[in-house]
N, C-alpha and C positions, 0 to 999 in steps of 0.2 A: 303320493307322487314324489319320486326322488328328485334330487337337485338337478341332475342332468336334464331330465325331461322338463322340469320347470323352466330351466334356462332356455331350452329349445322353444317351448311354448311362449316364453316371454319375448324371445326374438321375433317370433311370428306375429305378435300383437303390437310390437313397438311401432310407433309412428313419430316421425320427426316433424314437428309442427312449428309454425310461427308462434311467437310468444302470445298466449291468449290474453283476453282482458282480465285485469285483476292481478297480473304478474308485475312486480315492481322491484327495481333495485333500490333497496332501502338505504343506500349510501348517498350522502351529499359530498363525500370526499372525492378528490380528483383521482382518477384512475388512468392507467395506460389505455390509449384508445383501442377499441375493438377493431381488428383488422377488417378490411373490406372483403366482401364476398364470403363471409363466414356463414356456415349453415345455421339455420334457426335453432332455437332452444329445443332440447329433447325432453319429452314428458314421460315419466315412468310412474306406474302405480306402486304402492308399497310392496305388493307381491313381486312385481318385476324387479324392483330395486333389491329386494332380498335375494331373489334367485340369481341375479347377476353379480352379487357381492359388492354393491355400491355402498361405500361408507363415506360419510362427510364428517369433517371436524373443523373447529375454528383454530386457525394457526396462532402460534404464540409470538407476540411482539418481542423483539430483541434488539439490543445494540451490541454489535460484535466488532472488535478491532481486527482489521485486516493484518494478516501475518505474511511477511516476506521471509522465506527461508534462504539463508546465505551461509557462507563459510568464512570464518574469521581467521586472519593471520596475525599473530602477536608480533608487533614491530620491535626492532632493535632500538633501544633508547639512545645508544651511542650515536646513531645517525642523526637523530633529532638534536642532540646536544651539540654535535659538530656544526650542523646547519644553523642552529641558533647562535652559536659562537661566531660564525662567519658574518651573520647578519648584524650582530651587535658591534663587532669590530669595524665593519665598513661604515656603519652609521656613526660611530665615534670618530673614525678617520675623516669623514665628511665634515662633521662639525668642527673638528680641529683645523682642517684646511680652510674652511670659511672664516674661522676666527683669525687665522694668520693673514688672510687677505684683508680683513677689516683692520688689523693692527698696522700692517704695512701701508694701507691706504691712508690711515691717519698720519703716520710718520712722513709719508711722501708729500702729503698736502701741507704739512707744517714745517717742511724742510728739516725733519728730525733725524736725518741720516739714512733714510731708505731711498734707494734709487728706483727708477722706473723699471729697470731690468729685474730687480728683486721682486717688485710688485707683479710684473707680468708672469714671472716664473711661479709665484705663489698662486696666481689665478689659474694657470695651467694645471697645477697639482690639485687645486680645488675641483676643477672640471673632471679630472681623472677619478678623483675620490668619489664624486657624485655619480659618475657613470658606473663605477664598481659597486657602489651601494645599491643602485637601481637593479643591476644585474643580480646581485645577491638576494635582494628582496623578491625579485621575480622568481628566482629558483626556489626560495623558501615558500612562496605562495603556491608554486606548482606542486611541491612535495607535501606541504602541510597547510593547505588553504584554510581549513577551519581555524587553525591556530594563528594564522596571519591576521585575522580580523579581530582577535582579542586585544584588549589593552595590554601594553607591555608588562605591567605589573602582574596581571592575571596570567599572562603567558609564562612569565618567569616562575610563578608559583606552581603552575601545573608541571612545567618541565622539572622543577626541583623535586616534586613528588614522584615523578616517573624515574628520575635519576636515582632516588633513594630506594626504589623498589616498592614504595607504598601504593603506587598505582601503575597501571600499564595502559598502553594504547594498542588497539588492533584495527586492522583494515577488514571490514566486512564487505566481501565481494558479492555482487548481484549478477551472476552469469547471464549473458544474453541481453542485458539491459544497458542502455547508454543515457537514459534520462529517468527522472523521477519527479512526479508532479509536486509532491510535498515530502518533507522530512518525516521519518518515523518519530513517534513520540518517545519511544524507549527501545532498548535492546535487551535480549536475554541470551546469555551464553549457556550452552549445555556442556558442563565440565564433568565428565565421568558420571553423568546422570543428575548432577546437581545444577539447579537453575541459579545462575549468577547474574545479577542485574548490571546493566551497563547504560551509559549516557551517550546518546548520539550527538556528536559535536558538529557534524556537518559533512557535506560532500567533498570528496577528494577530487581535485582536477585531473590528476594523473591516473591514467589507466594502467593496469598491470599486464603481465604477459598473456593473459587470457582475453585481453581487449574488453574487459568488463568494467563497469563503473564500480566505485567503492565508497563506503562511508567510514569516517573516522569515529571510532567508539572508544570512550574512556571508561575504565573499570577501576573502581576503588576497592581496596582490600581484596585483591585477587587471591585465589587459592595458591598455596605454596606449591612450587613446581611448575606453575604455568608461566613459561618464559618465552623469550624471543624465538620465533620460528615455529611455535606450536600452532596447530590448526584445530579449531573447534567449531561445531555448529552454532550458528547465531540466528535467532528469530528476531526480526525487526517488526515492531508493532506500530501500525499506522493508527490514525484517528478512527474512532468507532463509527460504524455505519449502521443506520437504523433500517429496519424492515420487519418482516415476519418470517418465521421458520416453517418450511414445508418439507415433508419427506420426499425422497427422490421420485417415488412412484407417482406423486401428485403432479409432477411437472412433465409436460410433453413438449415436443419441439417439431416444427415443420419449417417450410420455406419462409414463413412470415415471422418466425422467432419462437421463443418459449411462451407457453401459455398453460393455464389450468382450467378446470371446470368448476364453476361456482353454482351452488344451488340457490335459486331465486326464491324470494318470499311469495307465497300464494295467498293473496288476500281473500280469494273466494272459498278457501278451506275445502277444496274438492278432494283432498287426500293425495292428489298427484304431486310428484316432485318434478320441478323443471330446472334443467341444467343448461348453463350458457358458458361459452368460452370467455376467458379473461386473459388478455396478454399481460405478461409480467416481465420484469427485468431481473436477471440473475446477478446478484451482487457478490456473494461469497459462497464457496463450498464449505459445508459444515461437516464436522465429524459425525460418523454414523451414516453417511449417505444422504444428508439433507442439504437444503439450499436456504440461504438468506435472500429473500426476494422483495421487490416492491411491485405495486400494481394492484394488490389486494390488501385488506385490513384484517385486524385480529377479531372483528365481529362478523366476518364473512364465513359462510359455510362452504368449505372447499372439499372437493372429492379427493380423498387421500388413498382410497382403495377402489379399484375398478375404473380409473380414468381411461385406461386403455380400451375397456369395453365401450365406453361412450364414444371414444374416438372411432372405433370400428363401426359403430352404429351410424355415425354421421359421415362415414366414408372419407375421413381426413387422411391425407398422406403425411403422417407424423410418426414420431418415435419418442421413446422416453428420453428425457434430457440426461446427458452425462457430462463428464468433465470437459470433453472437447467442445461442448456447446457454450461454455462460459467464456466469452471473449472480453469480459469486462476487465 
């Protein structure tokens, strides 16, 4: 009997049954809830399973860092040096003006030769200096927000390294995004095919001409020739996410979301295989056409080949999940 005839005969004898006695889900783990109004488990004999090409495998547990692809622009250090110089000078002027007010206040109170007019003029200058200092600090925080939160000594040390060319700063833009739940743990620059590590310093408050949010990335010992104005691809690596890896063909999608077929244990040892739908959550797209998912475990027997056949037997209105289905 050829495979086509066996497939036709298998279809003819297949019956979609409610889960019989002796079938058990041998997991105690929490699973994504099975959607309401889901067809009952399908039962297949070994011959039917082989004829229909149904293959089950246990998925591999994995922890995968989420990657955000971006484009980095190497920033001109002269702009940073100028902004930091303005910030330092206005802070110094404010302290000097306040010290002058304190000096004249003491002289005026002890009749030491300071007039009230001199004291009031010094107070006006102190107010002006403080206002200018706040303006400069706000401008610096807008342009260089991650550096504004550093201690002054750490900030000066970083700027000195950038000014000497021993380090560089770049803006990694995330097109189409205006918020980010958590900072990436690290960055990787692609410089002519060489992976150069970078440190994510923080979010930049100021958007660029593309109206996209950006991250400030510091790079130590950058390759020679990588200078201001250069644009390079940057991968931002988020915290690792845990799940199991499934091939693309194992994951189906319908109006209730992504799901897979799981082979249930048969305690009656009748030889039949029973398959039931399990809802999953798509976490990350994997290289080679797979998915990192939650909702099943690495000790579950998941249909990795022939899931579409089971779907057609149960009359589900679904399709194989692809990139457009991943809304996470």
